[in-house]
C-alpha positions in Angstrom: 55.2 50.2 186.9 54.6 47.6 184.3 57.3 45.8 182.4 58.3 47.2 179.0 58.6 44.9 176.0 62.3 45.5 175.0 61.5 44.4 171.5 59.3 47.4 171.1 61.8 49.8 172.6 63.8 52.0 170.2 67.4 51.1 169.8 69.8 53.8 171.1 73.5 54.2 170.7 75.6 53.6 173.8 77.6 56.7 174.7 79.4 55.4 177.8 79.3 52.5 180.3 80.0 53.1 184.0 80.5 50.3 186.6 78.9 50.8 190.0 78.6 48.6 193.2 80.7 46.3 195.1 81.9 42.7 194.7 78.9 40.5 193.9 76.5 43.5 193.5 78.0 45.2 190.4 75.7 47.1 188.0 76.6 48.7 184.7 75.0 52.1 183.8 74.8 52.5 180.1 74.5 56.2 179.1 72.5 56.3 175.9 72.4 58.9 173.1 68.8 59.8 174.0 70.0 61.0 177.4 68.5 58.1 179.4 70.5 55.6 181.4 69.9 51.8 181.3 71.1 49.8 184.4 72.1 46.2 183.6 73.8 43.4 185.4 76.4 43.0 182.6 78.1 45.5 180.3 76.8 45.3 176.8 79.2 44.9 173.9 76.6 45.9 171.4 76.8 49.4 170.0 73.1 49.9 170.4 70.6 48.7 173.1 66.9 49.1 173.7 65.9 52.1 175.8 63.0 51.2 178.2 62.7 54.8 179.4 62.0 56.1 175.9 58.9 53.8 175.7 57.8 54.9 179.2 58.2 58.6 178.2 56.3 58.1 175.0 53.5 56.3 176.9 53.3 59.1 179.4 53.2 61.7 176.5 50.4 59.8 174.9 48.4 59.7 178.1 48.9 63.4 178.7 47.8 64.3 175.2 44.4 62.6 175.9 43.6 65.2 178.6 41.4 68.1 177.5 42.6 71.4 178.9 40.0 73.2 181.0 39.4 76.8 180.0 40.0 79.2 182.9 38.3 82.5 182.8 40.8 85.2 181.9 38.9 87.8 183.9 39.2 86.1 187.3 38.9 88.7 190.0 38.4 88.6 193.7 34.7 89.4 194.0 34.5 88.0 197.5 35.0 90.9 199.9 36.3 88.6 202.7 38.9 87.1 200.4 40.1 90.4 199.1 40.4 91.9 202.6 42.4 88.9 203.7 44.7 89.3 200.7 45.2 93.0 201.4 45.9 92.3 205.1 48.5 89.6 204.2 50.1 92.0 201.8 50.2 94.9 204.4 51.6 92.5 207.1 54.2 91.3 204.7 55.3 94.8 203.9 55.4 95.7 207.6 57.5 92.5 208.4 59.9 93.3 205.6 60.3 96.9 206.7 61.1 95.9 210.3 63.5 93.2 209.1 65.3 95.6 206.9 65.5 98.3 209.6 66.9 96.0 212.2 68.9 93.8 209.9 67.2 90.6 211.1 65.4 87.8 209.3 61.6 88.2 208.7 61.0 84.8 210.3 61.9 86.5 213.7 59.0 88.9 213.4 55.4 88.0 214.3 52.7 90.5 213.5 49.4 90.1 215.3 46.3 91.7 213.8 42.7 92.1 215.0 39.5 92.6 213.0 37.7 95.9 213.4 34.9 97.7 211.6 37.4 99.3 209.2 39.1 95.9 208.5 42.1 94.2 210.0 44.4 96.4 212.2 47.8 95.7 213.6 47.5 95.0 217.3 51.2 94.5 218.1 54.4 93.1 216.8 56.7 90.6 218.5 60.4 90.4 217.5 62.3 87.3 218.7 66.0 87.7 218.9 68.7 85.3 219.9 71.5 86.5 222.1 73.9 87.3 219.2 71.2 89.4 217.4 70.3 91.2 220.6 74.0 92.2 221.2 74.4 93.3 217.6 71.3 95.4 217.8 72.3 96.9 221.2 75.7 97.9 219.9 74.7 99.2 216.5 75.6 102.8 215.8 71.9 103.9 215.5 71.1 103.0 219.1 71.8 105.8 221.6 72.7 104.8 225.2 73.9 106.8 228.1 76.6 104.2 229.0 78.1 101.1 227.5 76.3 97.9 228.3 77.4 94.4 228.0 75.5 91.1 228.4 77.3 88.0 229.4 
């Protein structure tokens, strides 16, 4: 970024000065009333100092004000059949993944839903659930699972 002319920078009141660094590399952070922080090699004894960041912020604000906003149509709808079917499929897969995750008390990232395209649209082919050992043991020993005998995995 270009250098800022400190004579053009607005004078701001120094709220606090903090010392940072180690011997030979000390810097002083001057907290200013405007909220910005000026880093200097020496602590200022003046009650007010120039704030470079106020100038940079003002310059950025002026640059942004030159941009003309582009009007976006308010009535933007999915007219493309392919895009709308993909959106609906993603929504259905998300609901299925969330339902399975809630039912088995696992994270949705452990569930992979595979779909295939048919004449009626996308259909779920199969679902893969990946569990680590701890999740598998918890699921096997949960009260909703019926088993004829107690099983343990080591």
